[in-house]
Backbone bond lengths (Angstrom), bond angles and torsions (degrees), N, CA, C in turn:
res aa  C-N    CA-C-N  psi(-1)  N-CA   C-N-CA  omega(-1)  CA-C   N-CA-C  phi
1 X - - - 1.464 - - 1.529 110.76 -
2 X 1.368 115.41 -43.63 1.461 119.01 179.77 1.519 110.78 -62.53
3 X 1.352 115.77 -40.96 1.458 119.76 -179.70 1.537 110.21 -63.39
4 X 1.335 117.46 -39.93 1.468 121.17 179.31 1.519 111.15 -64.01
5 X 1.347 115.78 -43.11 1.460 120.05 179.26 1.518 111.11 -63.29
6 X 1.323 115.05 -40.54 1.468 118.90 178.75 1.529 110.86 -63.95
7 X 1.332 114.80 -39.57 1.468 119.10 179.79 1.525 111.08 -63.58
8 X 1.341 114.39 -48.03 1.467 118.29 179.03 1.521 111.89 -64.57
9 X 1.315 116.84 -35.94 1.471 120.28 177.71 1.522 110.20 -62.59
10 X 1.338 115.12 -41.07 1.472 119.14 179.53 1.527 110.74 -65.06
11 X 1.348 115.55 -39.57 1.457 119.55 178.93 1.525 110.72 -63.63
12 X 1.347 115.62 -44.17 1.464 119.87 179.89 1.520 110.79 -62.68
13 X 1.330 116.44 -41.70 1.467 120.33 179.20 1.522 110.04 -62.26
14 X 1.339 115.03 -42.18 1.468 118.69 179.26 1.524 111.22 -64.68
15 X 1.350 116.13 -41.59 1.457 119.60 178.80 1.519 111.41 -63.34
16 X 1.331 115.61 -45.89 1.467 119.29 179.37 1.520 109.97 -62.74
17 X 1.336 116.20 -42.23 1.465 119.68 179.00 1.509 112.01 -64.03
18 X 1.349 115.43 -40.74 1.464 119.02 178.39 1.509 111.83 -65.84
19 X 1.343 115.59 -41.29 1.462 119.65 179.08 1.524 110.55 -63.74
20 X 1.346 115.28 -44.24 1.468 119.62 179.66 1.522 110.37 -62.00
21 X 1.335 115.96 -41.35 1.470 119.41 179.09 1.522 110.45 -64.71
22 X 1.345 116.08 -38.47 1.460 119.75 178.51 1.525 111.37 -64.49
23 X 1.336 115.98 -42.42 1.461 120.54 178.26 1.519 110.26 -60.70
24 X 1.337 115.76 -45.25 1.469 120.07 179.75 1.532 110.53 -61.22
25 X 1.339 115.38 -43.42 1.472 119.72 -179.06 1.525 111.11 -65.42
26 X 1.333 116.97 -42.79 1.463 120.56 179.43 1.528 111.26 -65.34
27 X 1.341 115.79 -40.58 1.460 119.76 179.44 1.527 111.74 -66.97
28 X 1.336 116.02 -27.73 1.466 119.98 179.46 1.515 112.43 -81.96
29 X 1.334 117.42 -14.34 1.459 119.47 -176.01 1.533 110.92 -128.63
30 X 1.333 116.96 -82.78 1.455 121.25 -172.74 1.522 112.69 -59.24
31 X 1.338 116.79 -42.96 1.460 121.09 -176.86 1.515 112.98 -100.00
32 X 1.321 116.27 17.05 1.460 120.77 176.64 1.521 110.37 -83.85
33 X 1.321 114.99 173.64 1.466 119.63 177.04 1.529 110.31 -61.70
34 X 1.329 117.76 -45.84 1.464 118.99 -179.31 1.530 111.51 -72.30
35 X 1.364 116.60 -25.19 1.461 118.99 174.01 1.517 111.38 -66.67
36 X 1.326 116.34 -37.83 1.466 121.13 177.15 1.528 110.56 -64.13
37 X 1.332 116.67 -46.79 1.471 120.34 177.14 1.528 109.96 -61.57
38 X 1.325 115.89 -38.58 1.459 120.41 179.66 1.517 112.25 -61.55
39 X 1.350 117.75 -37.54 1.467 120.12 178.50 1.530 110.88 -64.39
40 X 1.317 115.60 -37.99 1.469 119.76 176.63 1.529 110.65 -63.15
41 X 1.320 116.16 -46.77 1.463 119.82 -177.77 1.528 111.61 -69.23
42 X 1.318 117.54 -34.75 1.464 120.39 176.21 1.527 110.69 -62.97
43 X 1.334 116.51 -37.11 1.470 119.92 177.50 1.524 110.43 -64.13
44 X 1.330 116.64 -40.67 1.467 119.46 177.82 1.528 110.79 -66.85
45 X 1.321 117.22 -36.83 1.467 120.14 177.02 1.525 110.56 -59.48
46 X 1.333 116.99 -38.13 1.466 122.02 -179.45 1.523 112.16 -83.28
47 X 1.340 117.54 -4.77 1.467 122.78 -172.32 1.525 110.64 61.92
48 X 1.322 115.44 29.66 1.464 122.02 -179.94 1.525 107.89 -93.33
49 X 1.319 116.26 79.66 1.455 120.29 -174.18 1.529 112.43 -69.48
50 X 1.323 117.69 -28.82 1.470 120.22 179.43 1.519 110.24 -62.87
51 X 1.343 117.64 -44.53 1.463 121.02 178.94 1.519 111.05 -65.87
52 X 1.328 117.44 -39.13 1.462 120.57 179.31 1.526 110.81 -64.20
53 X 1.331 116.38 -43.07 1.461 120.08 -178.64 1.527 112.40 -69.41
54 X 1.334 116.98 -22.90 1.467 120.55 -177.24 1.528 112.53 -77.99
55 X 1.322 118.05 -13.71 1.461 120.35 -178.41 1.527 110.20 -72.67
56 X 1.343 117.57 141.56 1.470 120.28 -177.03 1.526 112.56 -60.03
57 X 1.321 115.57 133.88 1.457 121.03 176.60 1.511 114.62 91.38
58 X 1.324 117.44 -5.68 1.469 119.41 179.47 1.525 109.95 -78.11
59 X 1.310 116.92 -50.18 1.463 121.33 178.53 1.534 109.79 -69.55
60 X 1.325 116.07 138.23 1.465 120.99 179.36 1.511 109.24 -129.68
61 X 1.332 115.16 178.60 1.457 120.28 176.10 1.510 112.54 -89.23
62 X 1.327 117.27 10.46 1.461 121.42 179.70 1.526 110.12 -58.94
63 X 1.328 116.93 131.32 1.463 119.86 -176.63 1.526 112.81 -92.01
64 X 1.336 118.12 12.79 1.460 120.70 175.53 1.525 109.61 -66.68
65 X 1.319 116.72 155.49 1.468 121.75 -177.78 1.524 110.23 -66.38
66 X 1.333 116.36 148.00 1.469 121.04 -178.28 1.535 112.26 -107.33
67 X 1.350 117.18 20.57 1.467 121.03 -179.38 1.523 112.97 -56.98
68 X 1.331 117.68 -30.20 1.461 121.37 -174.86 1.527 113.11 -93.87
69 X 1.324 117.05 3.91 1.467 120.07 177.71 1.523 109.33 -86.96
70 X 1.314 115.42 55.77 1.456 123.15 -179.58 1.517 109.05 -135.53
71 X 1.314 116.10 149.14 1.452 120.07 -179.67 1.511 113.06 -61.38
72 X 1.349 117.00 -26.52 1.464 120.72 -179.38 1.524 112.37 -67.18
73 X 1.331 117.59 -22.72 1.464 121.01 -178.38 1.524 112.46 -94.65
74 X 1.335 117.58 -4.55 1.463 120.68 -177.75 1.519 111.66 -82.57
75 X 1.334 114.95 146.01 1.456 120.73 166.20 1.520 108.42 -84.82
76 X 1.328 116.86 -161.27 1.463 121.12 -178.28 1.526 110.59 -105.07
77 X 1.329 114.40 135.49 1.459 123.32 176.90 1.521 107.57 -119.10
78 X 1.347 116.96 125.37 1.461 120.34 -175.26 1.523 110.98 -141.38
79 X 1.351 113.40 162.88 1.463 122.59 171.50 1.522 112.31 50.99
80 X 1.333 115.74 56.43 1.465 120.86 179.19 1.527 109.49 -74.27
81 X 1.340 116.29 130.19 1.461 121.93 178.34 1.522 109.98 -125.32
82 X 1.327 116.78 129.23 1.464 120.54 175.30 1.517 108.01 -79.18
83 X 1.327 116.32 121.75 1.461 121.65 179.70 1.521 110.50 -88.04
84 X 1.335 116.30 -43.46 1.460 119.84 -178.82 1.518 110.00 -160.27
85 X 1.313 115.10 157.18 1.466 123.35 175.42 1.518 105.79 -138.14
86 X 1.332 117.15 98.27 1.461 121.90 -170.30 1.513 110.73 -110.98
87 X 1.351 117.10 118.81 1.468 119.28 176.94 1.526 110.71 -75.23
88 X 1.335 115.83 143.97 1.455 120.66 177.11 1.514 111.56 -104.50
89 X 1.330 115.90 166.23 1.466 120.95 -178.79 1.522 111.83 -64.52
90 X 1.338 116.99 -24.19 1.461 120.63 -178.10 1.525 112.31 -90.39
91 X 1.327 117.50 7.72 1.455 121.50 177.99 1.519 114.03 91.87
92 X 1.313 117.23 -6.87 1.460 119.26 176.92 1.529 110.21 -79.48
93 X 1.313 115.64 163.95 1.463 122.08 173.25 1.517 108.78 -122.86
94 X 1.310 116.07 136.76 1.464 121.67 174.09 1.518 107.77 -103.62
95 X 1.321 115.40 115.35 1.465 121.70 -177.01 1.525 108.47 -109.05
96 X 1.319 115.64 121.86 1.462 121.42 179.30 1.523 108.58 -108.96
97 X 1.330 115.95 129.09 1.463 120.52 -179.88 1.530 109.72 -130.20
98 X 1.317 114.70 151.27 1.463 121.90 171.11 1.524 108.09 -115.50
99 X 1.318 116.15 158.22 1.465 120.09 -175.30 1.524 108.81 -166.13
100 X 1.313 115.32 170.05 1.463 121.91 175.76 1.531 108.60 -109.56
101 X 1.326 115.94 135.44 1.463 121.81 178.35 1.523 109.27 -117.55
102 X 1.327 116.47 141.36 1.461 121.01 176.07 1.519 109.11 -151.38
103 X 1.322 114.92 156.70 1.472 121.98 177.20 1.516 106.87 -163.12
104 X 1.320 115.63 150.16 1.460 120.11 179.11 1.520 110.01 -63.57
105 X 1.333 115.14 130.09 1.453 120.12 -179.35 1.506 113.95 91.55
106 X 1.336 117.42 5.66 1.463 121.10 179.58 1.521 109.60 -138.18
107 X 1.302 115.29 153.94 1.454 120.47 177.55 1.527 109.25 -78.65
108 X 1.339 116.66 133.83 1.470 120.90 179.43 1.524 109.59 -61.78
109 X 1.324 115.39 149.08 1.453 119.76 -177.21 1.525 110.75 -144.70
110 X 1.318 116.63 156.96 1.461 123.16 173.25 1.514 107.83 -107.64
111 X 1.323 116.68 132.21 1.462 120.34 -176.74 1.528 109.92 -138.58
112 X 1.326 114.96 175.78 1.468 121.71 -177.45 1.519 108.73 -138.91
113 X 1.331 116.08 142.07 1.462 121.80 177.12 1.517 110.01 -132.20
114 X 1.323 114.22 155.05 1.468 121.28 179.45 1.526 108.60 -122.47
115 X 1.326 116.14 119.66 1.458 122.32 179.66 1.529 109.51 -109.11
116 X 1.313 116.03 138.90 1.468 120.78 174.56 1.525 107.66 -112.16
117 X 1.340 116.07 122.40 1.459 121.44 -179.00 1.525 109.52 -125.70
118 X 1.308 115.28 159.21 1.466 120.81 179.90 1.520 109.27 -138.51
119 X 1.343 115.95 159.72 1.456 120.75 178.80 1.525 110.19 -62.29
120 X 1.329 113.94 144.68 1.459 120.11 -177.44 1.528 109.01 -137.84
121 X 1.331 115.62 47.19 1.450 120.74 -179.37 1.524 112.39 96.23
122 X 1.333 114.80 -171.45 1.462 121.78 -177.64 1.519 109.15 -135.74
123 X 1.310 116.60 140.62 1.457 122.33 178.94 1.521 109.39 -98.04
124 X 1.316 115.91 126.53 1.468 122.69 -179.39 1.524 111.93 57.30
125 X 1.327 116.88 20.61 1.454 120.25 -179.80 1.517 113.93 70.70
126 X 1.318 117.26 5.70 1.468 120.62 -175.34 1.520 113.60 -124.38
127 X 1.347 116.18 -36.31 1.458 119.78 -170.41 1.533 110.06 -110.06
128 X 1.329 117.63 121.94 1.464 120.05 -179.99 1.523 111.07 -67.24
129 X 1.306 115.44 144.70 1.464 121.86 172.94 1.523 108.62 -111.20
130 X 1.336 115.31 157.55 1.459 119.88 -171.90 1.525 110.46 -134.22
131 X 1.334 114.06 163.42 1.465 121.48 174.09 1.528 107.80 -145.06
132 X 1.320 114.44 154.68 1.457 119.11 174.93 1.520 109.38 -76.10
133 X 1.321 116.76 130.15 1.466 120.84 174.34 1.531 109.43 -73.82
134 X 1.310 116.30 -43.52 1.469 122.80 173.99 1.514 107.96 -112.62
135 X 1.311 116.95 122.99 1.460 120.33 -178.05 1.527 111.07 -59.77
136 X 1.340 117.18 138.40 1.462 120.58 175.91 1.528 113.05 -81.87
137 X 1.315 117.63 15.60 1.463 121.00 172.68 1.520 108.43 -91.52
138 X 1.306 116.24 110.49 1.454 121.18 177.68 1.531 110.40 -88.41
139 X 1.326 116.14 175.03 1.458 121.86 -179.74 1.521 109.69 -120.25
140 X 1.322 115.39 131.70 1.465 121.48 173.45 1.523 107.76 -116.14
141 X 1.331 115.72 125.29 1.464 121.23 177.47 1.522 108.02 -98.42
142 X 1.328 116.35 115.23 1.463 121.99 -174.76 1.528 109.72 -110.81
143 X 1.329 115.42 124.05 1.460 121.14 173.26 1.517 107.95 -111.55
144 X 1.318 116.41 113.97 1.464 121.27 179.19 1.520 107.72 -96.07
145 X 1.318 116.17 114.67 1.453 121.40 -179.08 1.527 110.46 -87.15
146 X 1.331 116.26 128.51 1.458 124.55 172.48 1.529 113.98 74.93
147 X 1.315 118.89 9.79 1.462 120.91 177.79 1.523 107.79 -161.69
148 X 1.326 117.11 179.40 1.460 120.02 179.07 1.525 112.21 -123.71
149 X 1.343 117.08 16.31 1.458 120.31 -179.34 1.522 111.41 -130.67
150 X 1.337 115.32 149.98 1.455 121.50 175.36 1.519 108.43 -153.95
151 X 1.330 116.31 174.66 1.460 121.28 178.75 1.527 109.31 -126.68
152 X 1.322 115.15 148.48 1.459 121.40 172.11 1.518 107.11 -126.87
153 X 1.323 115.91 114.29 1.471 121.88 -175.19 1.532 111.33 50.75
154 X 1.343 115.13 39.33 1.460 120.89 177.83 1.511 114.49 84.86
155 X 1.322 117.66 -3.65 1.465 122.05 -179.29 1.534 108.81 -90.68
156 X 1.345 116.74 124.42 1.465 122.09 -175.18 1.523 111.66 -78.56
157 X 1.338 114.79 134.84 1.466 121.38 179.51 1.521 108.86 -135.22
158 X 1.322 116.07 138.41 1.464 121.81 170.90 1.517 107.81 -103.54
159 X 1.321 117.07 128.65 1.460 120.25 -174.31 1.525 111.42 -61.52
160 X 1.323 114.14 150.28 1.461 120.65 179.00 1.523 111.41 -85.39
161 X 1.331 116.65 -2.25 1.461 120.99 178.04 1.530 108.57 -126.89
162 X 1.324 116.30 177.24 1.460 120.90 178.57 1.527 110.05 -69.89
163 X 1.326 115.36 160.24 1.455 120.02 176.99 1.523 110.02 -56.49
164 X 1.329 116.12 146.66 1.470 124.51 179.68 1.526 112.99 71.68
165 X 1.318 117.34 9.59 1.467 121.84 179.54 1.521 109.12 -119.33
166 X 1.345 118.92 132.01 1.469 119.92 -177.39 1.520 112.92 -65.90
167 X 1.320 115.36 143.59 1.467 122.55 174.29 1.535 106.92 -129.47
168 X 1.316 117.24 140.37 1.462 121.16 -177.08 1.525 110.82 -102.55
169 X 1.333 114.85 140.47 1.464 122.38 -177.73 1.522 109.26 -133.33
170 X 1.336 115.30 141.00 1.457 120.71 171.97 1.522 109.93 -79.91
171 X 1.333 116.54 139.61 1.463 121.63 175.39 1.520 108.53 -136.97
172 X 1.314 115.55 153.81 1.460 120.17 176.81 1.520 109.71 -75.97
173 X 1.321 115.20 139.59 1.458 121.20 171.65 1.531 107.88 -117.14
174 X 1.321 117.41 135.36 1.461 126.36 3.63 1.521 111.74 -84.40
175 X 1.347 114.54 163.80 1.454 119.19 177.30 1.514 110.74 -176.51
176 X 1.315 115.63 158.22 1.462 122.23 174.43 1.524 106.64 -116.96
177 X 1.318 116.04 118.15 1.459 122.09 -174.21 1.532 109.51 -118.69
178 X 1.323 115.81 120.94 1.466 120.88 177.69 1.521 107.58 -97.80
179 X 1.336 115.76 113.45 1.460 122.22 -175.67 1.531 108.59 -102.88
180 X 1.333 117.06 127.89 1.459 120.75 179.61 1.520 110.06 -158.37
181 X 1.317 115.88 -171.26 1.466 122.07 172.92 1.518 107.19 -142.04
182 X 1.316 116.24 135.19 1.464 121.08 177.25 1.515 107.53 -150.66
183 X 1.347 116.14 113.02 1.451 121.44 178.30 1.526 108.28 -142.57
184 X 1.319 116.64 -172.02 1.464 120.25 -173.60 1.520 112.56 -57.21
185 X 1.334 117.05 -44.23 1.458 120.47 -173.88 1.531 113.85 -116.63
186 X 1.320 117.81 -7.73 1.465 119.88 -171.53 1.523 111.40 -126.62
187 X 1.330 114.51 156.72 1.457 119.63 179.25 1.522 109.37 -151.47
188 X 1.325 115.97 156.79 1.467 122.23 172.07 1.518 107.18 -146.14
189 X 1.307 116.14 139.07 1.461 121.51 -176.98 1.523 110.81 -60.83
190 X 1.333 115.96 141.69 1.463 121.53 179.82 1.530 110.42 -68.46
191 X 1.324 115.19 134.85 1.464 121.04 178.03 1.530 109.31 -123.45
192 X 1.336 118.24 108.33 1.464 120.05 176.94 1.539 109.99 -71.68
193 X 1.310 116.11 130.09 1.462 121.63 178.94 1.529 107.94 -120.32
194 X 1.316 116.43 110.71 1.467 120.81 177.68 1.525 108.90 -88.61
195 X 1.316 116.09 122.60 1.462 121.99 179.63 1.520 107.38 -112.37
196 X 1.314 116.08 104.34 1.468 120.07 -178.09 1.529 112.87 -130.35
197 X 1.324 117.09 -26.48 1.457 120.04 179.19 1.531 109.22 -80.60
198 X 1.312 116.21 116.70 1.463 120.35 -176.31 1.526 109.86 -66.68
199 X 1.333 115.65 131.12 1.459 120.94 178.72 1.511 113.83 83.89
200 X 1.331 118.04 11.01 1.453 120.94 -177.15 1.517 112.90 -85.74
201 X 1.346 115.14 169.10 1.461 122.93 176.50 1.523 107.71 -127.22
202 X 1.318 116.69 130.93 1.463 121.78 -178.85 1.519 109.55 -121.36
203 X 1.332 115.96 132.52 1.461 121.62 177.86 1.526 110.06 -99.78
204 X 1.332 116.06 133.36 1.463 121.45 179.52 1.531 108.59 -134.19
205 X 1.341 116.01 132.43 1.461 121.20 173.90 1.522 108.41 -111.84
206 X 1.325 116.64 124.57 1.463 122.35 179.84 1.530 107.21 -103.27
207 X 1.327 115.73 104.35 1.467 120.79 -175.11 1.528 109.35 -89.86
208 X 1.327 115.79 93.37 1.464 121.79 -176.76 1.524 109.59 -79.20
209 X 1.341 115.82 130.70 1.458 121.71 179.84 1.525 109.57 -133.58
210 X 1.323 114.98 166.31 1.461 120.12 176.84 1.525 109.83 -66.64
211 X 1.337 116.13 137.57 1.461 118.87 177.01 1.528 110.51 -93.56
212 X 1.317 115.84 178.83 1.466 120.76 -176.60 1.523 112.01 -62.26
213 X 1.335 116.94 -36.74 1.471 119.91 179.74 1.526 111.10 -64.21
214 X 1.331 116.48 -37.95 1.467 121.55 178.70 1.530 109.64 -63.37
215 X 1.328 116.79 -49.87 1.464 121.40 -179.40 1.523 110.65 -61.52
216 X 1.343 116.23 -43.09 1.462 120.06 -178.92 1.516 111.48 -62.42
217 X 1.330 116.86 -44.16 1.469 119.49 -178.57 1.521 111.70 -64.61
218 X 1.330 116.55 -43.08 1.462 118.97 179.47 1.527 110.14 -67.20
219 X 1.331 116.70 -41.18 1.467 119.69 178.31 1.527 110.96 -58.84
220 X 1.329 116.99 -44.71 1.467 120.28 179.96 1.515 111.54 -64.14
221 X 1.325 116.89 -40.96 1.473 120.11 179.54 1.521 111.72 -66.04
222 X 1.321 116.69 -43.59 1.459 120.34 -179.24 1.525 110.36 -66.09
223 X 1.330 116.67 -45.30 1.468 119.83 -179.10 1.528 111.20 -63.46
224 X 1.329 115.66 -40.26 1.463 119.69 179.15 1.528 110.70 -64.81
225 X 1.326 116.97 -42.22 1.465 120.26 179.88 1.530 111.48 -64.37
226 X 1.330 116.28 -43.31 1.465 119.44 179.25 1.530 111.10 -64.94
227 X 1.324 115.98 -34.98 1.470 119.07 177.29 1.521 110.48 -65.33
228 X 1.337 116.69 -37.99 1.467 119.78 176.46 1.522 110.49 -64.72
229 X 1.339 116.19 -34.91 1.463 119.42 178.71 1.525 111.24 -61.64
230 X 1.330 117.00 -33.66 1.469 119.49 -178.08 1.526 112.68 -69.73
231 X 1.325 117.70 -12.87 1.473 120.16 179.02 1.518 111.87 -79.87
232 X 1.308 117.69 -12.39 1.471 120.76 176.70 1.530 108.25 -80.50
233 X 1.332 117.16 124.54 1.466 120.96 -173.76 1.528 112.35 -96.54
234 X 1.330 114.56 41.37 1.466 120.52 178.95 1.518 108.72 -120.23
235 X 1.335 115.69 165.88 1.459 119.09 -179.13 1.520 112.62 -69.11
236 X 1.325 116.36 -33.83 1.466 121.53 -178.32 1.521 109.32 -121.53
237 X 1.326 119.53 84.74 1.462 121.76 -179.67 1.531 111.21 -55.83
238 X 1.317 115.30 132.21 1.466 121.06 -175.94 1.524 111.29 -66.54
239 X 1.350 115.45 131.53 1.453 121.49 176.57 1.511 113.87 70.37
240 X 1.317 117.61 17.16 1.466 121.27 -175.98 1.531 110.62 -113.86
241 X 1.317 117.48 154.92 1.471 119.95 -174.37 1.527 113.92 -84.00
242 X 1.312 118.23 -0.58 1.463 119.15 179.19 1.531 110.25 -127.37
243 X 1.319 115.66 160.80 1.459 123.23 178.30 1.525 108.41 -178.84
244 X 1.330 115.87 169.56 1.457 119.35 -177.95 1.532 109.71 -142.62
245 X 1.319 115.53 121.90 1.474 120.57 174.98 1.525 108.35 -86.27
246 X 1.343 116.36 136.06 1.464 122.03 179.45 1.525 108.44 -130.50
247 X 1.345 115.75 129.13 1.466 120.52 -174.81 1.522 112.82 -78.75
248 X 1.329 118.24 -14.68 1.460 121.83 -178.69 1.525 111.37 -99.65
249 X 1.302 115.06 176.50 1.453 121.34 -179.67 1.527 110.01 -74.02
250 X 1.299 116.21 137.79 1.464 121.58 178.71 1.517 108.21 -95.88
251 X 1.334 116.02 122.73 1.463 120.78 -176.09 1.530 113.52 -102.35
252 X 1.309 118.28 -6.04 1.474 120.08 -177.27 1.524 109.37 -144.52
253 X 1.329 116.46 161.64 1.469 118.62 173.53 1.533 109.64 -62.03
254 X 1.307 116.24 147.49 1.470 120.82 177.20 1.520 109.45 -76.48
255 X 1.319 115.66 135.31 1.471 121.17 176.91 1.528 108.29 -109.28
256 X 1.321 114.87 109.11 1.474 120.42 -178.21 1.528 110.40 -99.92
257 X 1.312 115.06 150.88 1.469 122.21 171.71 1.524 108.09 -151.62
258 X 1.321 115.55 160.73 1.465 119.97 177.84 1.526 109.68 -96.96
259 X 1.315 115.20 127.53 1.466 120.95 175.05 1.520 110.35 -89.84
260 X 1.320 116.26 -45.10 1.475 121.11 -179.48 1.520 109.00 -146.45
261 X 1.318 116.16 115.43 1.461 120.04 174.29 1.532 109.91 -68.53
262 X 1.319 117.70 154.36 1.474 119.44 172.88 1.533 109.53 -65.67
263 X 1.304 115.79 137.77 1.466 120.68 176.40 1.524 107.65 -86.97
264 X 1.316 115.89 108.34 1.464 121.24 -171.35 1.523 111.87 -72.55
265 X 1.299 115.11 131.00 1.463 122.74 164.62 1.522 106.67 -125.42
266 X 1.329 116.31 151.26 1.466 120.51 -177.51 1.520 108.87 -124.17
267 X 1.318 115.03 129.59 1.462 121.61 -179.65 1.523 109.04 -126.48
268 X 1.337 117.60 160.18 1.462 119.40 175.51 1.520 111.38 -59.40
269 X 1.332 115.60 142.37 1.454 120.62 178.92 1.517 112.38 -81.46
270 X 1.323 114.62 -178.14 1.466 120.48 -179.01 1.526 110.33 -66.11
271 X 1.326 117.19 -43.52 1.454 121.89 179.77 1.532 109.95 -88.59
272 X 1.342 117.73 139.02 1.469 119.46 177.56 1.528 111.43 -55.25
273 X 1.315 115.49 132.18 1.454 120.01 -179.64 1.510 114.12 90.99
274 X 1.334 117.42 -6.93 1.464 120.61 177.61 1.527 109.20 -100.51
275 X 1.347 115.30 162.60 1.463 120.92 -176.28 1.509 108.75 -137.13
276 X 1.328 116.18 162.09 1.459 119.62 -175.34 1.523 111.00 -151.60
277 X 1.324 114.70 149.67 1.463 121.75 165.73 1.523 105.63 -98.99
278 X 1.331 118.99 113.28 1.464 119.60 -178.23 1.525 111.45 -68.34
279 X 1.322 115.85 167.51 1.459 121.37 -178.34 1.529 109.70 -53.19
280 X 1.356 115.52 120.76 1.465 121.90 -170.98 1.525 110.24 -132.60
281 X 1.334 117.99 133.24 1.467 120.15 -177.90 1.526 112.85 -77.48
282 X 1.327 115.69 154.39 1.465 123.47 175.61 1.527 107.22 -155.60
283 X 1.332 115.69 171.07 1.466 119.26 -178.86 1.520 110.24 -141.15
284 X 1.329 115.56 129.43 1.461 122.35 171.86 1.532 108.20 -109.08
285 X 1.302 115.46 174.64 1.476 119.92 179.01 1.524 108.16 -140.01
286 X 1.339 115.15 139.41 1.457 120.50 -179.95 1.533 110.11 -126.04
287 X 1.317 115.00 140.40 1.475 122.58 172.76 1.525 106.89 -129.27
288 X 1.347 115.92 123.04 1.455 120.07 -178.60 1.542 108.84 -153.94
289 X 1.310 115.56 144.18 1.475 120.03 177.94 1.522 109.37 -87.20
290 X 1.324 115.99 132.58 1.462 120.52 -178.37 1.528 109.67 -129.28
291 X 1.333 114.70 155.71 1.471 121.08 178.90 1.528 108.20 -125.88
292 X 1.303 115.36 127.12 1.461 120.49 -177.76 1.515 110.49 -70.59
293 X 1.332 115.35 133.16 1.459 120.36 177.85 1.530 110.80 -68.22
294 X 1.302 118.33 -29.01 1.458 121.53 -173.16 1.522 112.27 -70.81
295 X 1.339 116.71 -48.80 1.459 119.17 -174.54 1.526 113.73 -127.08
296 X 1.354 117.34 1.41 1.447 120.47 177.86 1.517 114.89 77.42
297 X 1.326 117.05 4.77 1.472 119.21 -179.99 1.522 110.40 -67.90
298 X 1.325 113.88 146.93 1.469 120.20 -178.61 1.531 109.12 -108.77
299 X 1.331 115.66 136.88 1.467 121.41 178.01 1.530 109.15 -145.38
300 X 1.297 114.31 170.14 1.474 120.08 177.25 1.518 109.63 -107.01
301 X 1.318 115.71 123.58 1.473 120.62 174.25 1.524 106.20 -87.15
302 X 1.323 117.27 112.64 1.484 123.85 -173.10 1.522 107.49 -134.30
303 X 1.342 115.03 90.71 1.468 118.86 -171.17 1.534 111.72 -139.69
304 X 1.346 114.18 150.65 1.469 120.43 166.17 1.521 109.11 -73.80
305 X 1.341 115.74 145.06 1.465 121.00 179.66 1.533 108.89 -125.42
306 X 1.328 117.20 99.86 1.474 119.45 178.31 1.534 110.84 -70.36
307 X 1.308 116.00 147.97 1.464 120.76 175.65 1.526 108.40 -157.31
308 X 1.309 116.64 173.81 1.467 121.32 177.08 1.520 109.79 -130.44
309 X 1.309 115.58 157.32 1.465 121.59 175.68 1.528 109.13 -131.28
310 X 1.323 115.48 156.56 1.469 122.81 172.90 1.522 107.35 -152.76
311 X 1.323 116.47 144.32 1.467 120.08 -175.95 1.527 110.28 -140.92
312 X 1.315 113.98 149.78 1.465 120.21 165.57 1.527 107.54 -101.42
313 X 1.330 116.35 145.44 1.462 121.97 -176.48 1.518 108.17 -124.36
314 X 1.324 115.24 123.94 1.465 120.12 -176.12 1.513 109.79 -129.61
315 X 1.338 115.54 131.48 1.463 120.17 175.70 1.524 109.09 -83.12
316 X 1.326 115.27 130.32 1.459 121.71 178.21 1.535 109.76 -86.72
317 X 1.342 117.90 164.11 1.473 120.63 -178.82 1.524 113.94 -54.90
318 X 1.335 117.97 -30.54 1.468 120.60 179.54 1.526 112.18 -89.24
319 X 1.354 115.93 13.97 1.465 124.02 178.48 1.529 112.80 72.25
320 X 1.331 117.44 9.64 1.466 119.43 172.24 1.519 108.43 -76.27
321 X 1.322 115.70 165.37 1.453 120.86 -174.13 1.523 110.32 -113.66
322 X 1.326 116.73 127.24 1.453 123.27 176.38 1.526 108.49 -101.91
323 X 1.347 116.15 119.86 1.480 121.78 -179.57 1.523 107.10 -108.67
324 X 1.330 116.51 118.83 1.455 121.64 -176.45 1.515 109.73 -120.71
325 X 1.342 116.36 127.52 1.463 120.58 179.47 1.525 110.51 -71.06
326 X 1.311 115.13 144.35 1.471 121.59 176.76 1.525 107.20 -109.64
327 X 1.320 115.94 124.11 1.455 121.37 -179.76 1.519 109.54 -110.12
328 X 1.297 116.28 135.69 1.459 120.08 177.29 1.530 110.08 -88.72
């Protein structure tokens, strides 16, 4: 009986010792301050934004828009390394990590972040819990010039403010965010934004301009319209930007042709979201037989006729384009 009791006592001691060792090991890793930060970063690696947002201290009272707190807007976070986990006199821990960031349209980079966490109770009386002292949700202020839409890592966003006015968005830190615009008629150069400083604010201006397809379509429409104008055999073609006044009698129909079409360029209009073709030179040509009132002599009027055009360009609700001539 004594031998059995001793055996069971030894087993219990071993179990208690093993359990205690397990608790110590878990507290040094999984339930440590850097283990807590690691769970946050692992969620970002998986693009699991719901799990990241559920961690204590991530959500804040910041009133910036949360459109970008989605996995679709995240770049890639890889190879996270804990550099240090330093306890402070006030009970907080400063956790420094390094990692690799990448996103389509940007050069991959290695960066470092510093997280400050504090105790947030105990689980089962054995395992410490933690919270972020400073939320790892940073703020990006985006000003979209000449439009109200932009993309972040290919994810489409409509600004919460009017065009040309900054709007603030929450983003996860760390992260690499490529901000641009790409649509049927408009484009803006990609701007990589590295977010690594916890609690920081980054300003981004998205300068939306007409793309090649926009210019080509307007050029084709303008050239086609001017060509139609040349089919009118009168001195002043109706609704057209060119014409020729002649003081003598006209004896034949006017024969118009285009010498040089206007070379279309497109610039932002006066109103945000509007576009314009600025005043642009062009040249037509007219051939017509005329008779002088003074002596009845007949001659051919054969001249180039310079003129200019200007247009406003408006996108319709169905994404069609309305081209309106501007007359001075």
